[in-house]
N, C-alpha and C positions, 0 to 999 in steps of 0.2 A: 079191359084195355088200359095199360099203364102208360103214364106220361113221364118222360124224363125231363129234367130242367131244360136241356138243350132243345128238346122237341117243342116245349112251350114257348121258348124264345123265338125259334124259327117260325112257329105258328103265329105269333103276334106281330113281329116286327114288320115284314113287308107290306101287308095291307094297311096297317096303322100308319106307317110312314107315308105311303101313297095318299091315303085319305087325309092325313094331316097337312100334307103339302097342298093338295087341292083346296082344302078348307081355308088355309092361310091366303092363298092366291085369290080365291073368290071373295073372301072377307075384305081384303085390301081393295079389290076392284069395287065392291059394293060400297065401301065407306067413301071412296074417291068420287063415285057417281052421285051419291046422296050425301050432302053435308050433314053429318051427324055429330051430336054432342057426345062427350065421353060417357055420360049416363046412358044414352040411347045405345051406344056400342055395347056396354056391359049387359043391358037388358036383352039385346039381340043375341049376344053370345050365350047368355044363360038359358034362353029359350031353345036355342039350336043345339046346345051341347049334349043333352041326354039322347036326342035323336041320333046325333053323330056317333055316340058311343055304341048304340045298338047296331047301327050300320057297320061300324068298324068290326064289332064282334062277329056279325053275320059274314062279312067279307073274309075274316080270318078263318072261320069254320069252313067256308066253301073252298078257300085256297088250300087249307090243310087237307081236306078230303081229296082234292085233285092231286096232291103230291103223293098220296099213298099208293 
């Protein structure tokens, strides 16, 4: 199975944008509810980022498979 550049872009953009938007909104909401210092925000983001990358890739794969 060969991938063209256009396929890869279409494959990554929609789930990643959706996931990114949800992450930003939930993070803003979380920070507003709990008064966090800047260092705590960085630690929280560092802990959650790898998990979010994995979820984003999985969503991309599922989304791409459904489009075929």
